[in-house]
C-alpha positions as CSV (number, residue, x, y, z in Angstrom):
1,M,127.0,136.9,83.2
2,A,126.2,133.4,84.5
3,S,127.1,134.5,88.0
4,G,124.7,137.5,87.7
5,V,121.9,135.1,86.6
6,V,122.6,132.8,89.6
7,M,122.6,135.8,92.0
8,V,119.2,136.9,90.6
9,M,117.8,133.4,91.0
10,V,119.1,133.3,94.6
11,V,117.4,136.6,95.4
12,V,114.1,135.6,93.8
13,T,114.1,132.2,95.6
14,A,114.9,133.8,99.0
15,T,112.1,136.3,98.5
16,A,109.6,133.6,97.5
17,M,110.6,131.5,100.6
18,A,110.2,134.5,102.8
19,M,106.8,135.3,101.4
20,A,105.7,131.6,101.8
21,V,106.8,131.7,105.5
22,Q,105.1,135.0,106.0
23,G,101.9,133.7,104.4
24,S,101.8,130.5,106.5
25,R,102.7,132.1,109.9
26,H,100.3,131.6,112.7
27,S,100.3,133.3,116.1
28,D,98.6,132.6,119.4
29,F,97.2,135.7,121.0
30,F,96.1,136.4,124.6
31,V,93.4,138.9,125.3
32,E,92.9,140.2,128.8
33,G,91.1,142.9,130.7
34,E,88.9,143.7,133.7
35,V,85.2,143.8,134.5
36,Y,83.9,146.1,137.2
37,C,80.7,147.2,138.9
38,D,80.0,150.9,138.5
39,T,78.7,151.3,142.0
40,C,77.8,155.0,141.5
41,R,76.6,154.8,137.9
42,A,79.1,157.5,137.0
43,G,79.9,156.0,133.6
44,F,83.6,155.6,134.4
45,V,85.9,153.9,136.9
46,T,86.0,155.6,140.3
47,N,87.6,155.1,143.7
48,V,84.6,153.1,144.9
49,T,84.4,150.9,141.8
50,T,84.4,147.2,142.7
51,A,85.7,144.2,140.7
52,I,83.3,141.5,139.6
53,Q,84.2,137.9,140.1
54,G,82.6,135.3,137.8
55,A,81.5,137.8,135.0
56,R,81.5,136.2,131.6
57,V,82.9,137.8,128.5
58,R,83.2,136.8,124.9
59,L,85.8,137.7,122.2
60,E,84.4,137.8,118.7
61,C,86.2,138.5,115.4
62,R,84.5,139.3,112.1
63,H,85.9,139.9,108.6
64,Y,85.8,143.6,108.0
65,M,84.2,143.1,104.6
66,S,81.7,140.5,105.7
67,A,78.2,141.4,104.5
68,S,76.6,138.9,107.0
69,G,78.7,139.9,109.9
70,S,79.2,136.3,110.8
71,V,81.7,135.5,113.6
72,E,84.9,133.8,112.2
73,R,86.8,133.4,115.5
74,S,85.7,133.5,119.1
75,A,86.7,132.7,122.7
76,E,85.0,133.1,126.1
77,G,86.4,133.8,129.5
78,T,85.4,134.3,133.1
79,T,86.8,136.9,135.6
80,D,88.7,135.9,138.7
81,A,88.5,137.4,142.2
82,T,90.2,140.6,141.0
83,G,87.8,141.0,138.1
84,H,90.6,140.0,135.6
85,Y,90.0,137.7,132.6
86,R,92.4,136.2,130.1
87,M,91.4,134.4,126.9
88,E,93.6,132.6,124.3
89,L,92.9,132.7,120.6
90,V,95.2,130.1,118.9
91,E,96.7,130.1,115.4
92,V,95.6,133.5,114.2
93,D,97.1,133.8,110.7
94,N,97.9,136.9,108.7
95,R,94.2,137.4,108.1
96,G,94.2,138.9,111.6
97,A,94.7,142.2,109.8
98,E,91.3,141.7,108.1
99,L,89.5,140.8,111.3
100,V,87.5,143.3,113.4
101,C,87.6,142.0,117.0
102,A,86.0,143.1,120.2
103,V,85.4,141.8,123.7
104,A,81.8,142.0,124.9
105,L,80.1,141.4,128.2
106,L,77.9,138.4,128.5
107,S,76.6,138.3,132.1
108,S,77.2,139.4,135.7
109,P,76.8,137.1,138.6
110,V,76.1,140.0,141.0
111,P,72.3,140.6,141.4
112,E,72.8,144.2,142.5
113,C,75.0,145.0,139.5
114,P,73.3,143.4,136.4
115,E,72.9,146.3,133.9
116,M,75.3,146.5,131.0
117,E,76.7,150.0,130.8
118,V,76.3,151.4,127.2
119,G,79.6,152.4,125.8
120,R,81.5,150.1,128.3
121,D,79.8,146.8,127.4
122,R,82.4,146.1,124.6
123,A,86.0,147.0,123.8
124,P,87.9,146.6,120.5
125,V,91.2,144.7,120.3
126,T,93.7,144.3,117.4
127,L,95.0,140.8,116.7
128,V,97.8,141.7,114.4
129,Q,101.4,140.7,115.1
130,D,103.4,143.4,113.2
131,V,102.1,146.5,115.0
132,G,105.2,147.3,116.9
133,L,104.3,145.3,120.1
134,A,106.8,142.8,121.4
135,T,104.2,140.8,123.2
136,M,101.3,138.7,121.9
137,V,99.1,139.9,124.8
138,R,96.5,142.4,123.9
139,R,94.7,144.4,126.6
140,A,91.1,145.5,126.2
141,N,89.6,148.5,128.0
142,P,87.8,147.8,131.2
143,L,84.2,146.7,130.8
144,G,81.5,147.7,133.3
145,F,78.1,146.8,134.7
146,L,75.9,149.4,136.5
147,Q,74.9,149.1,140.1
148,T,71.1,149.1,140.8
149,M,70.3,152.3,142.7
150,L,68.6,152.0,146.1
151,A,64.8,152.4,146.1
152,R,62.7,154.2,148.6
153,Y,59.1,155.1,149.0
154,A,58.2,158.8,148.8
155,D,55.2,161.1,148.2
156,T,52.5,158.9,149.7
157,D,49.1,160.1,148.8
158,T,46.3,158.7,151.0
159,R,42.6,159.1,150.1
160,Y,39.8,157.7,152.4
161,M,36.5,156.6,150.9
162,A,33.8,157.4,153.5
163,P,30.5,155.4,153.4
164,A,27.3,157.1,152.0
165,A,25.0,158.9,154.5
166,D,22.2,156.5,153.9
167,G,24.4,153.6,154.8
168,G,24.8,152.5,151.2
169,A,28.2,151.5,149.8
170,M,30.3,154.2,148.2
171,P,32.4,153.5,145.1
172,G,35.5,151.8,146.4
173,G,33.6,150.2,149.3
174,G,34.9,152.6,151.9
175,S,38.5,151.4,151.3
176,T,41.7,153.5,151.6
177,A,43.6,154.1,148.4
178,F,47.3,154.7,148.2
179,S,49.2,156.4,145.4
180,I,53.0,155.7,146.0
181,R,55.8,157.0,143.8
182,L,59.0,154.9,143.9
183,Q,62.2,157.0,143.9
184,T,65.7,155.8,143.4
185,R,69.0,157.2,144.8
186,P,72.7,156.2,144.5
187,L,74.5,154.2,147.2
188,P,75.6,156.1,150.3
189,I,79.3,155.6,149.5
190,C,79.0,157.9,146.5
191,G,80.0,161.5,147.1
192,D,78.0,164.4,145.9
193,L,79.8,164.6,142.5
194,L,79.3,160.9,141.7
195,K,75.7,161.1,142.9
196,S,75.1,163.9,140.4
197,Y,76.4,161.7,137.6
198,A,74.0,158.9,138.7
199,L,71.1,161.3,138.8
200,G,71.9,163.0,135.6
201,T,72.5,166.4,137.2
202,A,76.3,166.6,136.7
203,P,77.6,169.8,135.0
204,S,78.6,169.4,131.3
205,Y,81.8,171.0,130.1
């Protein structure tokens, strides 16, 4: 009987110690990904997509039940020459399962590619250790900025204001007025299909 009591106490003690270790465990996570310029404004990575060096990104984690949505953990990173970034978030405890985390774009250093692409301006990541992954590195989906389309002048409408027959001034003072419409077009490197995505004329399936 005494040995049985001792055995139960050993099991209970071991369980309590395991729970204490589990509750105090902290992990360091690395979050990485890429930032690109959508040169053809296609809405996805293409064969003419280019990497952006010097783009700034931010990792933010919020509690999933937070009414205020305040940020509890955060980190920032900058992309290298290949468009790759890597951020470290240290000592993430078991509350990582209660955090909703995402990487978001902050800024692009490329003047011709400044527009954040809706739907690809942020990517969720999971900072939980026991999810079947052997590594503490978490990869976020690629994030993209949109290339500014080339501008060209078109449909120039010229109207000449002739002076009055009596020599008086006509409204407008005899000046020439121009009405110019500014059109945009994708980069020449984009094929017909990618241009159709940029111009919104691509077929839907």
